[in-house]
C-alpha positions in Angstrom: -34.7 -9.8 39.2 -36.5 -10.1 36.0 -40.1 -10.8 36.1 -43.1 -11.7 33.2 -46.3 -10.5 33.4 -48.7 -13.8 33.6 -51.3 -14.5 31.0 -53.6 -14.5 28.9 -56.3 -14.7 32.0 -59.8 -14.1 30.8 -62.8 -12.7 33.4 -65.6 -15.2 33.0 -68.6 -12.5 34.2 -69.1 -11.4 31.0 -69.4 -15.5 29.2 -71.3 -17.5 32.3 -74.7 -18.1 30.9 -77.6 -21.0 31.2 -76.1 -22.8 27.9 -73.3 -25.3 27.3 -70.1 -24.7 27.6 -70.8 -21.4 30.1 -73.1 -23.0 32.4 -70.3 -25.0 34.8 -67.4 -24.7 36.3 -65.9 -28.3 34.6 -67.3 -27.1 30.8 -66.3 -22.9 30.8 -62.8 -23.8 32.4 -62.2 -26.3 29.3 -63.3 -23.5 26.9 -61.7 -20.8 28.2 -58.1 -23.5 28.5 -59.4 -24.6 24.5 -58.9 -21.1 23.4 -55.3 -20.8 24.8 -56.2 -18.8 27.8 -54.2 -20.0 31.1 -55.9 -18.1 33.8 -59.7 -17.5 34.3 -61.0 -14.8 37.1 -63.8 -15.6 38.4 -66.9 -14.1 39.1 -67.8 -14.7 42.8 -71.8 -14.0 42.7 -72.2 -16.8 40.1 -73.3 -19.7 41.7 -73.1 -21.9 38.5 -69.8 -21.5 38.8 -68.5 -21.3 41.7 -69.9 -21.1 45.9 -68.5 -18.0 47.4 -69.7 -19.4 51.3 -68.4 -22.7 50.7 -65.3 -21.1 49.1 -64.8 -19.2 52.2 -65.9 -22.6 55.1 -63.6 -25.2 52.8 -60.0 -25.4 51.8 -61.1 -28.8 50.4 -63.8 -27.1 48.0 -61.5 -24.8 46.8 -58.5 -27.2 46.1 -61.6 -29.3 44.0 -62.4 -26.0 42.1 -58.5 -25.1 41.4 -58.2 -28.7 40.4 -60.8 -28.7 38.0 -59.7 -25.7 36.4 -55.8 -27.3 36.6 -56.8 -30.3 34.5 -58.4 -27.9 31.6 -55.3 -25.9 31.3 -55.9 -22.5 33.7 -55.3 -21.7 36.9 -57.5 -19.3 38.7 -56.4 -15.5 38.4 -58.6 -13.6 41.3 -62.0 -13.6 42.7 -64.4 -10.9 41.2 -66.4 -9.2 43.9 -67.4 -6.5 41.9 -71.7 -6.9 42.1 -71.5 -6.7 45.7 -68.5 -4.2 46.7 -70.9 -1.6 44.4 -73.5 -2.6 47.3 -71.2 -1.9 50.1 -72.1 1.7 49.3 -75.5 2.6 47.6 -76.7 6.4 47.1 -80.5 6.1 47.3 -81.1 7.1 43.8 -79.8 4.3 43.0 -81.4 1.8 45.4 -83.9 -0.2 42.9 -81.3 -0.3 40.2 -78.5 -2.1 41.7 -81.3 -4.0 43.9 -80.6 -6.8 41.2 -77.3 -7.1 42.7 -78.7 -8.6 45.6 -80.8 -11.5 46.8 -84.4 -11.0 46.3 -85.2 -11.3 50.3 -82.9 -8.3 50.5 -84.4 -6.1 47.8 -86.3 -2.8 49.3 -84.2 -3.3 52.0 -81.0 -0.8 51.8 -79.6 -1.7 55.1 -79.7 -5.1 54.9 -78.6 -5.3 51.3 -75.4 -3.5 52.3 -74.8 -5.5 55.4 -75.1 -8.5 52.9 -72.4 -6.9 50.6 -70.3 -6.1 53.7 -70.4 -10.3 54.7 -69.9 -11.2 51.2 -66.5 -9.1 51.1 -65.2 -10.5 53.9 -66.1 -14.3 53.1 -64.0 -13.3 49.8 -61.2 -12.9 51.8 -61.4 -15.7 53.5 -62.0 -17.5 49.7 -58.8 -16.0 48.2 -57.0 -17.4 51.2 -58.1 -20.7 50.4 -57.4 -20.3 46.7 -54.3 -18.8 47.7 -54.4 -15.7 45.5 -53.0 -12.9 46.2 -55.2 -10.3 44.7 -59.3 -9.6 44.7 -61.2 -7.4 41.9 -63.9 -5.1 43.0 -66.1 -2.0 43.1 -66.3 -0.1 45.8 -69.8 1.4 45.4 -70.7 5.2 45.5 -72.0 7.8 47.4 -71.1 11.1 45.9 -71.9 9.9 42.4 -74.7 11.7 41.9 -72.9 15.2 42.5 -70.3 15.0 39.9 -70.8 17.8 38.2 -71.0 20.7 40.5 -74.3 22.3 39.2 -76.0 22.8 41.7 -73.9 24.2 43.5 -72.8 21.5 46.1 -73.0 22.9 49.9 -69.4 23.0 51.6 -68.1 19.3 53.0 -70.2 17.1 50.9 -67.9 15.4 49.4 -65.7 15.0 51.6 -68.5 13.6 54.3 -69.3 11.0 51.3 -65.8 10.0 51.4 -65.6 9.9 55.3 -68.5 7.1 55.5 -67.0 5.0 52.3 -63.7 4.9 54.3 -65.6 4.0 57.3 -67.8 1.3 55.8 -64.1 -0.3 53.5 -61.9 -0.3 56.6 -62.7 -3.4 58.1 -63.3 -5.3 54.9 -59.6 -4.2 53.9 -58.5 -5.4 57.7 -60.2 -8.6 56.7 -58.0 -8.7 53.3 -54.8 -7.8 55.4 -55.5 -11.4 57.6 -56.0 -13.1 54.0 -52.8 -11.6 52.9 -54.8 -10.3 49.7 -55.1 -6.8 48.2 -58.4 -5.0 47.2 -57.7 -3.8 43.6 -61.0 -1.7 42.9 -61.4 -1.1 39.3 -61.8 2.6 38.7 -65.1 3.2 37.0 -67.3 5.7 36.1 -70.3 5.2 38.4 -68.6 4.6 41.3 -66.7 7.2 43.7 -63.2 6.0 42.6 -63.1 6.7 38.9 -59.9 8.1 38.5 -56.3 9.2 40.1 -57.9 11.9 42.1 -60.5 10.2 43.9 -58.6 6.9 44.7 -56.3 9.5 46.1 -58.9 11.5 48.3 -60.2 7.6 49.2 -56.6 6.3 50.1 -55.9 9.3 52.7 -59.1 8.3 54.4 -58.0 4.7 55.0 -54.4 6.0 56.2 -52.7 4.4 52.9 -54.2 1.0 54.3 -51.6 -1.6 52.3 -54.5 -3.7 51.0 -56.2 -1.1 49.3 -54.9 -1.2 45.7 -56.0 -1.2 41.9 -57.3 -3.0 39.2 -55.7 -1.1 36.4 -58.1 -0.8 33.4 -57.3 1.4 30.5 -60.5 1.7 28.9 -62.3 3.8 31.4 -59.6 6.3 31.7 -59.3 6.7 27.7 -63.4 7.6 27.8 -62.4 10.1 30.4 -59.4 11.7 28.4 -57.3 10.6 31.3 -53.7 9.8 30.6 -54.1 6.1 30.8 -50.1 6.1 30.7 -48.7 8.5 32.8 -51.4 7.0 35.8 -49.2 4.0 35.5 -46.2 6.3 36.3 -47.9 7.5 39.3 -49.7 4.6 40.7 -47.8 1.7 39.8 -47.0 0.5 43.1 -51.0 0.6 43.9 -51.6 -1.4 40.8 -52.4 -5.3 41.2 -54.3 -6.3 39.2 -55.2 -5.9 35.7 -57.7 -5.7 33.1 -57.2 -5.8 29.5 -60.2 -4.1 27.7 -60.0 -2.0 24.8 -62.0 1.6 24.0 -62.6 4.4 21.5 -63.4 7.7 22.0 -64.5 9.8 18.5 -66.2 12.8 19.6 -68.0 14.9 17.1 -70.3 18.3 16.8 -73.2 16.5 18.5 -71.8 14.9 21.8 -68.2 14.4 23.3 -67.7 12.5 27.2 -71.2 12.5 28.4 -72.2 10.9 24.9 -75.9 12.9 24.9 -77.5 9.5 27.0 -77.2 7.2 23.6 -77.1 4.0 23.7 -73.2 2.1 23.7 -73.3 1.8 19.8 -74.0 5.5 19.2 -72.2 6.6 22.0 -68.5 8.8 21.3 -67.1 6.8 23.7 -67.5 2.9 23.3 -66.0 0.3 24.6 -64.4 -2.2 21.9 -63.0 -5.7 21.6 -59.4 -5.8 21.9 -57.3 -4.6 18.7 -60.6 -2.7 17.4 -59.7 0.3 19.6 -57.8 3.4 20.6 -55.9 2.1 23.2 -52.1 1.6 22.7 -51.7 -1.6 24.5 -47.9 -2.1 23.4 -46.4 1.0 25.8 -49.1 -0.2 28.7 -47.6 -3.8 28.7 -43.8 -1.7 28.5 -44.8 0.4 31.1 -45.8 -2.6 33.7 -42.9 -4.6 32.6 -41.0 -1.6 33.6 -42.2 -1.3 37.0 -42.3 -5.3 37.3 -46.1 -6.3 37.7 -45.7 -9.6 37.5 -49.2 -10.7 37.9 -52.1 -11.2 35.8 -53.6 -10.0 32.5 -57.2 -10.4 32.3 -59.1 -9.8 29.0 -62.4 -8.2 30.3 -64.2 -8.2 27.3 -66.9 -6.0 26.3 -67.9 -5.1 23.0 -70.6 -3.0 21.2 -70.0 -4.4 18.1 -68.1 -7.6 18.0 -69.7 -10.9 18.8 -68.3 -12.1 22.4 -67.0 -15.5 21.8 -65.2 -13.6 18.4 -63.6 -11.5 21.0 -62.3 -13.9 23.0 -60.9 -16.0 20.8 -58.9 -13.1 19.3 -58.0 -11.6 22.9 -56.2 -14.9 24.0 -53.7 -14.2 21.0 -54.0 -10.5 21.5 -52.3 -10.6 25.2 -50.1 -13.2 24.5 -48.6 -11.3 22.0 -48.1 -8.3 23.9 -46.7 -9.7 26.6 -43.1 -9.2 27.1 -40.2 -11.7 28.1 -38.4 -9.1 30.6 -34.8 -9.3 29.9 -32.3 -10.2 32.3 -29.8 -8.8 30.8 -28.3 -5.1 29.5 -28.3 -5.2 25.5 -25.2 -3.6 25.5 -23.3 -5.9 28.0 -21.1 -7.0 24.9 -19.2 -4.0 24.8 -18.6 -4.1 29.1 -15.6 -4.7 30.3 -14.1 -5.3 33.8 -13.5 -2.6 36.4 -11.8 -1.9 39.2 -11.9 1.1 42.1 -8.7 2.2 40.9 -10.0 2.3 37.0 -12.9 4.4 38.2 -11.1 7.3 39.9 -8.6 7.2 36.6 -11.1 7.9 34.4 -12.7 10.9 36.5 -9.2 12.6 36.9 -9.4 11.8 40.6 -5.8 11.8 42.2 -5.0 10.8 45.9 -3.3 14.3 45.8 -6.6 15.9 44.7 -8.7 13.9 47.4 
């Protein structure tokens, strides 16, 4: 059966703030709907917009949240749990840097912070079920990331031990999402232990190919790694259950390349850009997603080192809408076809009863 990608959607994480219209659920969904978006992805940690604990406990609250969104012309696409997922696994080198993602009483207490993060993921499974959502977008966290480059030489078994532990921490979370009939879709991202296809496969093997272990496809992170982001869809399309539409550009020169010399975003060889301002071939991406029958949301995750976010959002709605392919339900050459029967097929192939 022909399917269509839903959208355009927008991730609200980059827009939520303390000033109107970005400071409440009602006003920010009204803003998104007014720009032409049809769906919104919720940053589940942002109390200005959403109460995760209440959503996990109350179907009534979830119905109210969905109702307000509907009145403003948008649906809820997924819950975003990037900050909580990140804290499921944190290497000690990043303890202080990531403490800001946790409630203040947990800062400086890595074990308590991790337990909180796991509980947050469990709550997001219940909340997703109450909202009737089928995907949740997240980060997996990282234990091995500081050892990305093999110098100094890594001791044998270091990476394997890290992935074994990461899988151990996520298995019960996947089981909770199985009960909620919802996928966990990891954004494969530098800084996470799962940042490309190889690392995803390493992890997937360790969770016994859990059906809820899936991918939030974001081509911008692949362009900046110089990974073939189109072939990635060919390989992993069965695990792609969420889609972030974000642009990027990679312009290496004689002074810097992929690692970009510790420079700030605006001076890096690889930079995130507003939709249409970068180098990603979104026509090919939407074609492949349509080819493989992707029928969930296409969600703008706006990040750009140059353009104002409100301009990027306004342009992004039209950009995604213009790229969504209405999938055909018939072959383009049907007009030249004719009725056939079994005897005709045999005659056309030169198959006679004697030869049979």
